[in-house]
TORKE-135623 format. One record per residue: x, y, z of N, C-alpha, C in turn; residue number from 0; residue in one letter. Coordinates in pm, 1 decimal. Example, Ala and Ser with C-alpha at 12.3 -4.5 7.8 and 13.67 -1.06 7.14 Angstrom:
<nodes>
<node><n_px>1319.0</n_px><n_py>-569.0</n_py><n_pz>780.0</n_pz><ca_px>1230.0</ca_px><ca_py>-450.0</ca_py><ca_pz>780.0</ca_pz><c_px>1320.0</c_px><c_py>-330.0</c_py><c_pz>780.0</c_pz><dofi>0</dofi><zagu>a</zagu></node>
<node><n_px>1285.0</n_px><n_py>-225.0</n_py><n_pz>708.0</n_pz><ca_px>1367.0</ca_px><ca_py>-106.0</ca_py><ca_pz>714.0</ca_pz><c_px>1290.0</c_px><c_py>3.0</c_py><c_pz>787.0</c_pz><dofi>1</dofi><zagu>s</zagu></node>
</nodes>
This chain:
<nodes>
<node><n_px>92.8</n_px><n_py>-119.9</n_py><n_pz>-4.8</n_pz><ca_px>-2.3</ca_px><ca_py>-19.6</ca_py><ca_pz>-1.3</ca_pz><c_px>83.6</c_px><c_py>123.2</c_py><c_pz>2.5</c_pz><dofi>0</dofi><zagu>m</zagu></node>
<node><n_px>53.3</n_px><n_py>216.2</n_py><n_pz>-92.5</n_pz><ca_px>135.3</ca_px><ca_py>328.1</ca_py><ca_pz>-100.6</ca_pz><c_px>108.7</c_px><c_py>433.2</c_py><c_pz>18.1</c_pz><dofi>1</dofi><zagu>a</zagu></node>
<node><n_px>203.7</n_px><n_py>520.0</n_py><n_pz>57.8</n_pz><ca_px>163.0</ca_px><ca_py>621.6</ca_py><ca_pz>159.0</ca_pz><c_px>126.8</c_px><c_py>740.3</c_py><c_pz>80.4</c_pz><dofi>2</dofi><zagu>i</zagu></node>
<node><n_px>10.1</n_px><n_py>784.8</n_py><n_pz>135.2</n_pz><ca_px>-49.8</ca_px><ca_py>910.1</ca_py><ca_pz>64.9</ca_pz><c_px>49.5</c_px><c_py>1024.9</c_py><c_pz>82.4</c_pz><dofi>3</dofi><zagu>s</zagu></node>
<node><n_px>15.5</n_px><n_py>1132.3</n_py><n_pz>7.5</n_pz><ca_px>95.3</ca_px><ca_py>1250.0</ca_py><ca_pz>14.6</ca_pz><c_px>69.5</c_px><c_py>1329.4</c_py><c_pz>139.0</c_pz><dofi>4</dofi><zagu>k</zagu></node>
<node><n_px>-61.0</n_px><n_py>1322.5</n_py><n_pz>176.2</n_pz><ca_px>-93.8</ca_px><ca_py>1386.2</ca_py><ca_pz>314.0</ca_pz><c_px>-37.4</c_px><c_py>1351.3</c_py><c_pz>430.1</c_pz><dofi>5</dofi><zagu>a</zagu></node>
<node><n_px>23.3</n_px><n_py>1225.4</n_py><n_pz>434.3</n_pz><ca_px>83.6</ca_px><ca_py>1180.2</ca_py><ca_pz>554.0</ca_pz><c_px>227.7</c_px><c_py>1181.0</c_py><c_pz>551.8</c_pz><dofi>6</dofi><zagu>k</zagu></node>
<node><n_px>283.7</n_px><n_py>1220.0</n_py><n_pz>447.1</n_pz><ca_px>435.5</ca_px><ca_py>1241.2</ca_py><ca_pz>428.6</ca_pz><c_px>482.1</c_px><c_py>1362.1</c_py><c_pz>517.4</c_pz><dofi>7</dofi><zagu>r</zagu></node>
<node><n_px>422.6</n_px><n_py>1494.3</n_py><n_pz>498.6</n_pz><ca_px>460.3</ca_px><ca_py>1587.6</ca_py><ca_pz>582.1</ca_pz><c_px>455.4</c_px><c_py>1570.9</c_py><c_pz>727.1</c_pz><dofi>8</dofi><zagu>p</zagu></node>
<node><n_px>354.9</n_px><n_py>1500.0</n_py><n_pz>773.7</n_pz><ca_px>336.4</ca_px><ca_py>1478.2</ca_py><ca_pz>915.6</ca_pz><c_px>465.2</c_px><c_py>1385.3</c_py><c_pz>960.2</c_pz><dofi>9</dofi><zagu>l</zagu></node>
<node><n_px>489.8</n_px><n_py>1277.6</n_py><n_pz>884.8</n_pz><ca_px>597.0</ca_px><ca_py>1191.7</ca_py><ca_pz>917.7</ca_pz><c_px>737.0</c_px><c_py>1275.7</c_py><c_pz>923.3</c_pz><dofi>10</dofi><zagu>a</zagu></node>
<node><n_px>768.0</n_px><n_py>1352.9</n_py><n_pz>833.5</n_pz><ca_px>879.9</ca_px><ca_py>1424.1</ca_py><ca_pz>819.0</ca_pz><c_px>896.9</c_px><c_py>1536.3</c_py><c_pz>920.6</c_pz><dofi>11</dofi><zagu>s</zagu></node>
<node><n_px>791.5</n_px><n_py>1587.9</n_py><n_pz>976.1</n_pz><ca_px>778.1</ca_px><ca_py>1688.4</ca_py><ca_pz>1085.4</ca_pz><c_px>807.3</c_px><c_py>1603.6</c_py><c_pz>1225.3</c_pz><dofi>12</dofi><zagu>k</zagu></node>
<node><n_px>742.2</n_px><n_py>1496.8</n_py><n_pz>1240.6</n_pz><ca_px>777.3</ca_px><ca_py>1416.1</ca_py><ca_pz>1357.9</ca_pz><c_px>931.6</c_px><c_py>1373.5</c_py><c_pz>1350.2</c_pz><dofi>13</dofi><zagu>e</zagu></node>
<node><n_px>984.2</n_px><n_py>1335.8</n_py><n_pz>1238.3</n_pz><ca_px>1122.6</ca_px><ca_py>1308.0</ca_py><ca_pz>1245.2</ca_pz><c_px>1221.2</c_px><c_py>1428.4</c_py><c_pz>1274.1</c_pz><dofi>14</dofi><zagu>k</zagu></node>
<node><n_px>1191.0</n_px><n_py>1527.8</n_py><n_pz>1220.9</n_pz><ca_px>1264.6</ca_px><ca_py>1661.5</ca_py><ca_pz>1231.0</ca_pz><c_px>1268.3</c_px><c_py>1699.6</c_py><c_pz>1380.8</c_pz><dofi>15</dofi><zagu>a</zagu></node>
<node><n_px>1151.2</n_px><n_py>1678.4</n_py><n_pz>1449.9</n_pz><ca_px>1159.0</ca_px><ca_py>1708.1</ca_py><ca_pz>1613.3</ca_pz><c_px>1246.6</c_px><c_py>1613.0</c_py><c_pz>1671.9</c_pz><dofi>16</dofi><zagu>s</zagu></node>
<node><n_px>1249.4</n_px><n_py>1494.9</n_py><n_pz>1627.9</n_pz><ca_px>1336.3</ca_px><ca_py>1402.8</ca_py><ca_pz>1708.2</ca_pz><c_px>1485.4</c_px><c_py>1441.2</c_py><c_pz>1687.0</c_pz><dofi>17</dofi><zagu>v</zagu></node>
<node><n_px>1517.6</n_px><n_py>1470.9</n_py><n_pz>1568.8</n_pz><ca_px>1660.8</ca_px><ca_py>1495.6</ca_py><ca_pz>1537.4</ca_pz><c_px>1698.8</c_px><c_py>1634.7</c_py><c_pz>1608.4</c_pz><dofi>18</dofi><zagu>s</zagu></node>
<node><n_px>1606.9</n_px><n_py>1722.8</n_py><n_pz>1618.5</n_pz><ca_px>1616.9</ca_px><ca_py>1860.3</ca_py><ca_pz>1680.0</ca_pz><c_px>1658.9</c_px><c_py>1818.1</c_py><c_pz>1823.6</c_pz><dofi>19</dofi><zagu>d</zagu></node>
<node><n_px>1591.1</n_px><n_py>1743.3</n_py><n_pz>1880.3</n_pz><ca_px>1615.4</ca_px><ca_py>1701.5</ca_py><ca_pz>2031.3</ca_pz><c_px>1749.6</c_px><c_py>1640.4</c_py><c_pz>2048.9</c_pz><dofi>20</dofi><zagu>i</zagu></node>
<node><n_px>1802.1</n_px><n_py>1565.6</n_py><n_pz>1945.3</n_pz><ca_px>1932.0</ca_px><ca_py>1493.7</ca_py><ca_pz>1965.1</ca_pz><c_px>2045.8</c_px><c_py>1597.6</c_py><c_pz>1931.0</c_pz><dofi>21</dofi><zagu>k</zagu></node>
<node><n_px>2018.9</n_px><n_py>1668.7</n_py><n_pz>1846.3</n_pz><ca_px>2114.2</ca_px><ca_py>1774.8</ca_py><ca_pz>1827.1</ca_pz><c_px>2131.8</c_px><c_py>1880.4</c_py><c_pz>1943.6</c_pz><dofi>22</dofi><zagu>a</zagu></node>
<node><n_px>2043.5</n_px><n_py>1885.0</n_py><n_pz>2019.9</n_pz><ca_px>2044.7</ca_px><ca_py>1969.3</ca_py><ca_pz>2145.2</ca_pz><c_px>2129.2</c_px><c_py>1903.9</c_py><c_pz>2245.0</c_pz><dofi>23</dofi><zagu>e</zagu></node>
<node><n_px>2125.6</n_px><n_py>1768.3</n_py><n_pz>2258.6</n_pz><ca_px>2185.3</ca_px><ca_py>1689.1</ca_py><ca_pz>2375.9</ca_pz><c_px>2332.4</c_px><c_py>1664.8</c_py><c_pz>2346.8</c_pz><dofi>24</dofi><zagu>t</zagu></node>
<node><n_px>2396.9</n_px><n_py>1640.0</n_py><n_pz>2446.7</n_pz><ca_px>2545.8</ca_px><ca_py>1612.9</ca_py><ca_pz>2454.4</ca_pz><c_px>2552.4</c_px><c_py>1476.0</c_py><c_pz>2407.6</c_pz><dofi>25</dofi><zagu>a</zagu></node>
<node><n_px>2478.7</n_px><n_py>1389.0</n_py><n_pz>2472.2</n_pz><ca_px>2489.4</ca_px><ca_py>1242.9</ca_py><ca_pz>2444.4</ca_pz><c_px>2390.8</c_px><c_py>1198.5</c_py><c_pz>2332.0</c_pz><dofi>26</dofi><zagu>l</zagu></node>
<node><n_px>2429.4</n_px><n_py>1112.9</n_py><n_pz>2248.4</n_pz><ca_px>2354.8</ca_px><ca_py>1091.2</ca_py><ca_pz>2134.5</ca_pz><c_px>2357.1</c_px><c_py>936.1</c_py><c_pz>2126.8</c_pz><dofi>27</dofi><zagu>q</zagu></node>
<node><n_px>2261.7</n_px><n_py>884.5</n_py><n_pz>2056.0</n_pz><ca_px>2250.1</ca_px><ca_py>733.6</ca_py><ca_pz>2001.8</ca_pz><c_px>2263.0</c_px><c_py>647.6</c_py><c_pz>2129.6</c_pz><dofi>28</dofi><zagu>g</zagu></node>
<node><n_px>2366.9</n_px><n_py>540.5</n_py><n_pz>2115.7</n_pz><ca_px>2364.8</ca_px><ca_py>442.0</ca_py><ca_pz>2199.4</ca_pz><c_px>2413.2</c_px><c_py>495.2</c_py><c_pz>2343.6</c_pz><dofi>29</dofi><zagu>e</zagu></node>
<node><n_px>2479.6</n_px><n_py>597.8</n_py><n_pz>2355.2</n_pz><ca_px>2521.8</ca_px><ca_py>643.0</ca_py><ca_pz>2485.9</ca_pz><c_px>2388.5</c_px><c_py>697.5</c_py><c_pz>2570.8</c_pz><dofi>30</dofi><zagu>d</zagu></node>
<node><n_px>2318.3</n_px><n_py>752.6</n_py><n_pz>2499.2</n_pz><ca_px>2195.4</ca_px><ca_py>823.9</ca_py><ca_pz>2548.9</ca_pz><c_px>2099.2</c_px><c_py>711.7</c_py><c_pz>2606.1</c_pz><dofi>31</dofi><zagu>f</zagu></node>
<node><n_px>2085.4</n_px><n_py>618.0</n_py><n_pz>2493.7</n_pz><ca_px>1982.3</ca_px><ca_py>516.3</ca_py><ca_pz>2530.4</ca_pz><c_px>2069.0</c_px><c_py>420.3</c_py><c_pz>2660.7</c_pz><dofi>32</dofi><zagu>y</zagu></node>
<node><n_px>2177.3</n_px><n_py>412.4</n_py><n_pz>2665.3</n_pz><ca_px>2229.3</ca_px><ca_py>336.9</ca_py><ca_pz>2765.7</ca_pz><c_px>2199.7</c_px><c_py>418.1</c_py><c_pz>2917.5</c_pz><dofi>33</dofi><zagu>q</zagu></node>
<node><n_px>2229.9</n_px><n_py>537.7</n_py><n_pz>2911.0</n_pz><ca_px>2191.6</ca_px><ca_py>603.0</ca_py><ca_pz>3032.2</ca_pz><c_px>2060.0</c_px><c_py>599.7</c_py><c_pz>3076.6</c_pz><dofi>34</dofi><zagu>m</zagu></node>
<node><n_px>1958.9</n_px><n_py>621.6</n_py><n_pz>2981.9</n_pz><ca_px>1810.3</ca_px><ca_py>612.1</ca_py><ca_pz>2998.2</ca_pz><c_px>1779.6</c_px><c_py>477.1</c_py><c_pz>3039.1</c_pz><dofi>35</dofi><zagu>v</zagu></node>
<node><n_px>1828.8</n_px><n_py>377.3</n_py><n_pz>2978.2</n_pz><ca_px>1801.7</ca_px><ca_py>227.2</ca_py><ca_pz>3036.7</ca_pz><c_px>1846.9</c_px><c_py>231.2</c_py><c_pz>3164.3</c_pz><dofi>36</dofi><zagu>s</zagu></node>
<node><n_px>1953.1</n_px><n_py>254.3</n_py><n_pz>3193.4</n_pz><ca_px>1999.8</ca_px><ca_py>240.4</ca_py><ca_pz>3357.1</ca_pz><c_px>1923.5</c_px><c_py>309.2</c_py><c_pz>3437.9</c_pz><dofi>37</dofi><zagu>e</zagu></node>
<node><n_px>1881.9</n_px><n_py>430.3</n_py><n_pz>3404.3</n_pz><ca_px>1808.3</ca_px><ca_py>529.6</ca_py><ca_pz>3489.6</ca_pz><c_px>1656.9</c_px><c_py>456.4</c_py><c_pz>3519.7</c_pz><dofi>38</dofi><zagu>a</zagu></node>
<node><n_px>1609.3</n_px><n_py>406.6</n_py><n_pz>3404.9</n_pz><ca_px>1459.8</ca_px><ca_py>329.4</ca_py><ca_pz>3411.4</ca_pz><c_px>1470.4</c_px><c_py>222.9</c_py><c_pz>3495.6</c_pz><dofi>39</dofi><zagu>a</zagu></node>
<node><n_px>1594.7</n_px><n_py>147.4</n_py><n_pz>3486.7</n_pz><ca_px>1599.1</ca_px><ca_py>19.2</ca_py><ca_pz>3559.8</ca_pz><c_px>1599.3</c_px><c_py>62.1</c_py><c_pz>3712.7</c_pz><dofi>40</dofi><zagu>y</zagu></node>
<node><n_px>1668.4</n_px><n_py>157.9</n_py><n_pz>3757.6</n_pz><ca_px>1680.4</ca_px><ca_py>184.9</ca_py><ca_pz>3887.9</ca_pz><c_px>1555.8</c_px><c_py>240.4</c_py><c_pz>3959.6</c_pz><dofi>41</dofi><zagu>y</zagu></node>
<node><n_px>1469.3</n_px><n_py>294.7</n_py><n_pz>3865.8</n_pz><ca_px>1334.8</ca_px><ca_py>351.9</ca_py><ca_pz>3888.2</ca_pz><c_px>1244.2</c_px><c_py>243.2</c_py><c_pz>3924.7</c_pz><dofi>42</dofi><zagu>r</zagu></node>
<node><n_px>1250.1</n_px><n_py>126.6</n_py><n_pz>3837.6</n_pz><ca_px>1175.1</ca_px><ca_py>17.7</ca_py><ca_pz>3848.6</ca_pz><c_px>1223.5</c_px><c_py>-82.8</c_py><c_pz>3971.5</c_pz><dofi>43</dofi><zagu>a</zagu></node>
<node><n_px>1344.7</n_px><n_py>-68.8</n_py><n_pz>4008.0</n_pz><ca_px>1394.9</ca_px><ca_py>-127.3</ca_py><ca_pz>4116.6</ca_pz><c_px>1322.4</c_px><c_py>-64.7</c_py><c_pz>4234.6</c_pz><dofi>44</dofi><zagu>e</zagu></node>
<node><n_px>1347.7</n_px><n_py>53.6</n_py><n_pz>4244.4</n_pz><ca_px>1292.1</ca_px><ca_py>125.1</ca_py><ca_pz>4376.5</ca_pz><c_px>1155.0</c_px><c_py>85.7</c_py><c_pz>4389.2</c_pz><dofi>45</dofi><zagu>k</zagu></node>
<node><n_px>1061.9</n_px><n_py>77.7</n_py><n_pz>4289.2</n_pz><ca_px>925.7</ca_px><ca_py>29.9</ca_py><ca_pz>4322.1</ca_pz><c_px>917.9</c_px><c_py>-136.7</c_py><c_pz>4321.3</c_pz><dofi>46</dofi><zagu>r</zagu></node>
<node><n_px>999.0</n_px><n_py>-192.6</n_py><n_pz>4322.7</n_pz><ca_px>992.5</ca_px><ca_py>-343.4</ca_py><ca_pz>4334.9</ca_pz><c_px>961.3</c_px><c_py>-408.9</c_py><c_pz>4208.3</c_pz><dofi>47</dofi><zagu>g</zagu></node>
<node><n_px>996.3</n_px><n_py>-351.5</n_py><n_pz>4099.0</n_pz><ca_px>977.4</ca_px><ca_py>-413.0</ca_py><ca_pz>3952.5</ca_pz><c_px>823.0</c_px><c_py>-466.1</c_py><c_pz>3939.2</c_pz><dofi>48</dofi><zagu>f</zagu></node>
<node><n_px>737.4</n_px><n_py>-384.0</n_py><n_pz>4001.2</n_pz><ca_px>590.4</ca_px><ca_py>-395.6</ca_py><ca_pz>3975.5</ca_pz><c_px>543.4</c_px><c_py>-369.7</c_py><c_pz>3837.3</c_pz><dofi>49</dofi><zagu>a</zagu></node>
<node><n_px>481.7</n_px><n_py>-471.2</n_py><n_pz>3781.7</n_pz><ca_px>445.4</ca_px><ca_py>-469.7</ca_py><ca_pz>3627.1</ca_pz><c_px>348.2</c_px><c_py>-331.9</c_py><c_pz>3607.5</c_pz><dofi>50</dofi><zagu>a</zagu></node>
<node><n_px>339.2</n_px><n_py>-288.2</n_py><n_pz>3488.6</n_pz><ca_px>245.4</ca_px><ca_py>-193.3</ca_py><ca_pz>3436.9</ca_pz><c_px>296.0</c_px><c_py>-38.6</c_py><c_pz>3442.4</c_pz><dofi>51</dofi><zagu>g</zagu></node>
<node><n_px>429.8</n_px><n_py>-18.4</n_py><n_pz>3491.3</n_pz><ca_px>475.8</ca_px><ca_py>117.9</ca_py><ca_pz>3511.2</ca_pz><c_px>607.0</c_px><c_py>143.3</c_py><c_pz>3429.0</c_pz><dofi>52</dofi><zagu>q</zagu></node>
<node><n_px>626.7</n_px><n_py>45.2</n_py><n_pz>3336.2</n_pz><ca_px>769.8</ca_px><ca_py>46.2</ca_py><ca_pz>3262.0</ca_pz><c_px>781.9</c_px><c_py>177.5</c_py><c_pz>3183.2</c_pz><dofi>53</dofi><zagu>e</zagu></node>
<node><n_px>662.0</n_px><n_py>225.0</n_py><n_pz>3093.6</n_pz><ca_px>649.5</ca_px><ca_py>333.6</ca_py><ca_pz>3014.1</ca_pz><c_px>682.6</c_px><c_py>455.9</c_py><c_pz>3086.6</c_pz><dofi>54</dofi><zagu>m</zagu></node>
<node><n_px>617.7</n_px><n_py>456.5</n_py><n_pz>3217.8</n_pz><ca_px>622.4</ca_px><ca_py>579.7</ca_py><ca_pz>3286.9</ca_pz><c_px>770.1</c_px><c_py>600.4</c_py><c_pz>3343.5</c_pz><dofi>55</dofi><zagu>k</zagu></node>
<node><n_px>843.9</n_px><n_py>464.7</n_py><n_pz>3384.3</n_pz><ca_px>980.5</ca_px><ca_py>482.5</ca_py><ca_pz>3408.3</ca_pz><c_px>1066.7</c_px><c_py>527.8</c_py><c_pz>3317.0</c_pz><dofi>56</dofi><zagu>d</zagu></node>
<node><n_px>1046.5</n_px><n_py>482.8</n_py><n_pz>3200.0</n_pz><ca_px>1127.1</ca_px><ca_py>515.2</ca_py><ca_pz>3084.1</ca_pz><c_px>1119.3</c_px><c_py>668.3</c_py><c_pz>3061.3</c_pz><dofi>57</dofi><zagu>w</zagu></node>
<node><n_px>994.3</n_px><n_py>724.8</n_py><n_pz>3046.9</n_pz><ca_px>966.6</ca_px><ca_py>857.5</ca_py><ca_pz>3027.2</ca_pz><c_px>1035.6</c_px><c_py>943.7</c_py><c_pz>3132.3</c_pz><dofi>58</dofi><zagu>i</zagu></node>
<node><n_px>1024.9</n_px><n_py>907.6</n_py><n_pz>3255.4</n_pz><ca_px>1079.0</ca_px><ca_py>979.5</ca_py><ca_pz>3360.9</ca_pz><c_px>1232.4</c_px><c_py>981.3</c_py><c_pz>3355.4</c_pz><dofi>59</dofi><zagu>a</zagu></node>
<node><n_px>1306.9</n_px><n_py>871.2</n_py><n_pz>3320.3</n_pz><ca_px>1443.2</ca_px><ca_py>841.6</ca_py><ca_pz>3297.4</ca_pz><c_px>1491.3</c_px><c_py>937.3</c_py><c_pz>3190.2</c_pz><dofi>60</dofi><zagu>a</zagu></node>
<node><n_px>1407.7</n_px><n_py>931.4</n_py><n_pz>3074.5</n_pz><ca_px>1452.3</ca_px><ca_py>1041.2</ca_py><ca_pz>2965.2</ca_pz><c_px>1474.7</c_px><c_py>1176.4</c_py><c_pz>3005.2</c_pz><dofi>61</dofi><zagu>e</zagu></node>
<node><n_px>1375.2</n_px><n_py>1218.6</n_py><n_pz>3089.0</n_pz><ca_px>1345.5</ca_px><ca_py>1346.8</ca_py><ca_pz>3134.0</ca_pz><c_px>1475.4</c_px><c_py>1391.8</c_py><c_pz>3224.6</c_pz><dofi>62</dofi><zagu>a</zagu></node>
<node><n_px>1480.2</n_px><n_py>1284.8</n_py><n_pz>3314.2</n_pz><ca_px>1606.7</ca_px><ca_py>1319.4</ca_py><ca_pz>3422.3</ca_pz><c_px>1750.1</c_px><c_py>1330.8</c_py><c_pz>3332.2</c_pz><dofi>63</dofi><zagu>e</zagu></node>
<node><n_px>1772.3</n_px><n_py>1251.7</n_py><n_pz>3257.7</n_pz><ca_px>1905.5</ca_px><ca_py>1250.8</ca_py><ca_pz>3174.8</ca_pz><c_px>1912.3</c_px><c_py>1375.5</c_py><c_pz>3090.7</c_pz><dofi>64</dofi><zagu>i</zagu></node>
<node><n_px>1802.0</n_px><n_py>1420.5</n_py><n_pz>3035.8</n_pz><ca_px>1789.6</ca_px><ca_py>1537.1</ca_py><ca_pz>2952.2</ca_pz><c_px>1822.8</c_px><c_py>1671.7</c_py><c_pz>3048.9</c_pz><dofi>65</dofi><zagu>l</zagu></node>
<node><n_px>1755.8</n_px><n_py>1651.1</n_py><n_pz>3162.0</n_pz><ca_px>1766.4</ca_px><ca_py>1759.5</ca_py><ca_pz>3250.5</ca_pz><c_px>1908.6</c_px><c_py>1760.3</c_py><c_pz>3318.0</c_pz><dofi>66</dofi><zagu>e</zagu></node>
<node><n_px>1985.9</n_px><n_py>1645.9</n_py><n_pz>3346.3</n_pz><ca_px>2125.4</ca_px><ca_py>1641.1</ca_py><ca_pz>3381.6</ca_pz><c_px>2208.5</c_px><c_py>1705.9</c_py><c_pz>3262.3</c_pz><dofi>67</dofi><zagu>l</zagu></node>
<node><n_px>2162.7</n_px><n_py>1683.5</n_py><n_pz>3146.3</n_pz><ca_px>2253.9</ca_px><ca_py>1713.6</ca_py><ca_pz>3027.8</ca_pz><c_px>2248.8</c_px><c_py>1885.0</c_py><c_pz>3036.6</c_pz><dofi>68</dofi><zagu>q</zagu></node>
<node><n_px>2119.5</n_px><n_py>1953.7</n_py><n_pz>3039.8</n_pz><ca_px>2104.2</ca_px><ca_py>2085.4</ca_py><ca_pz>3046.1</ca_pz><c_px>2193.5</c_px><c_py>2150.5</c_py><c_pz>3152.2</c_pz><dofi>69</dofi><zagu>k</zagu></node>
<node><n_px>2196.0</n_px><n_py>2085.5</n_py><n_pz>3272.0</n_pz><ca_px>2275.4</ca_px><ca_py>2134.1</ca_py><ca_pz>3379.6</ca_pz><c_px>2415.7</c_px><c_py>2143.6</c_py><c_pz>3363.5</c_pz><dofi>70</dofi><zagu>e</zagu></node>
<node><n_px>2468.3</n_px><n_py>2043.7</n_py><n_pz>3308.9</n_pz><ca_px>2613.1</ca_px><ca_py>2019.4</ca_py><ca_pz>3263.2</ca_pz><c_px>2632.9</c_px><c_py>2130.2</c_py><c_pz>3144.8</c_pz><dofi>71</dofi><zagu>k</zagu></node>
<node><n_px>2565.0</n_px><n_py>2148.3</n_py><n_pz>3066.7</n_pz><ca_px>2587.7</ca_px><ca_py>2240.5</ca_py><ca_pz>2955.1</ca_pz><c_px>2584.9</c_px><c_py>2407.6</c_py><c_pz>3016.6</c_pz><dofi>72</dofi><zagu>e</zagu></node>
<node><n_px>2496.9</n_px><n_py>2432.5</n_py><n_pz>3127.1</n_pz><ca_px>2494.6</ca_px><ca_py>2550.1</ca_py><ca_pz>3178.4</ca_pz><c_px>2625.2</c_px><c_py>2568.6</c_py><c_pz>3276.4</c_pz><dofi>73</dofi><zagu>v</zagu></node>
<node><n_px>2667.8</n_px><n_py>2480.2</n_py><n_pz>3342.4</n_pz><ca_px>2793.0</ca_px><ca_py>2473.6</ca_py><ca_pz>3441.6</ca_pz><c_px>2919.9</c_px><c_py>2510.1</c_py><c_pz>3368.6</c_pz><dofi>74</dofi><zagu>a</zagu></node>
</nodes>
């Protein structure tokens, strides 16, 4: 099935916003993923690895790592 022309700009806008975030951060790619992964693991550990909160842990870990990067850039 072909992708309609109406959907193409939306996809390119989403992709551009992700690349903009990456350009603003000191860590990129695998390094960023590894730090977020570890932070999310420790968050899950603190709550006893109860199921159902994995996405919340991941999003909070991303926010934490991005905030630490901003603080590092300012300092």
